[in-house]
N, C-alpha and C positions, 0 to 999 in steps of 0.2 A: 504494500500500500504506500503510495507516494505521500510525502508530507505536503501540507498546504504551503503555497509559495505566494510571494508578492514581489512586484517590481517597484523600484524606487524611481519616481519621475525626476526630471531635471530640477524641479522645485523642491525635491526632498520629500515628496508625499508618497504614501503607499495606500493600497486598498487592503482592507482586512478580509480574508477569505470568508465566504458565507458560512461554512461549517464552524469556523472559529467565532464569528459574530453570534451565531445561535448558541454555541456552548457558553460563551461569556455573557449572553443576554444583553448585547449592546446594539444600539441603533444610532441614528443621526444625533449628534450632539453629545454622545457618550465620551467620557474622558478616560484615556488609557495612561498607565504609569509605565515608565521604562526604567529598568534597573540593570546597571552594568555589573555583571557578576564574573569578572575576569574574562574567561574564554567564551562566555555566552551572554546574551541579553535576555532578560525576563520581561515580558509584556503582560500586564494584567489590568483588569478594570479597576479604576481608582476606587479606593475604599474597600477593596477586597483583599484579604490577606490569607495566606495559607496557614494551616495548622502549625507548620514549622516556624513561620514568622511570629505567630502569637506565642508559641512555646518559648522561643528565644527571648522575647520581650518580657514575659512573665517570670521565666526561670533563668535569668541571666547569670545567677550565681548558683552553684551546686548546693542543695540544701544539706544541712548537717544531719548525719545519720543518727537516728534515735531508736531506742529500744521500744518494744511494745508497751512495757510498763510506763515509760516516759510519755508515750502518745496517749495512753489511757488517762494518766494524771492530767495532762494538758486539756484533754477533752472535758474531763470532769470539772476543772477550773473554769473553762469557758462556759459550760452549761450553767454552773452555779452563778457565775457573774451575770450571765444573760437573764436569768430568771430570778435574780435577787430582788427582794422588795425593798424599796427605799423608805 
């Protein structure tokens, strides 16, 4: 199966292949983001992020390893604090 292709015009414009437009749900006026990723360029509909993008943003630092007992104590503290009467 051949990959969808586009030609660049003298003005630097391209047409997005129909199957890609359908997959991304884009139409006239849609905004696309272009990301230079070293050897490749990633094009995506603006405002859409991959699971990997979100995971990297949320978990930028590796969490500290915890024992099951520590996790249970932490959950207990959270529940008590959340339901404490003032």
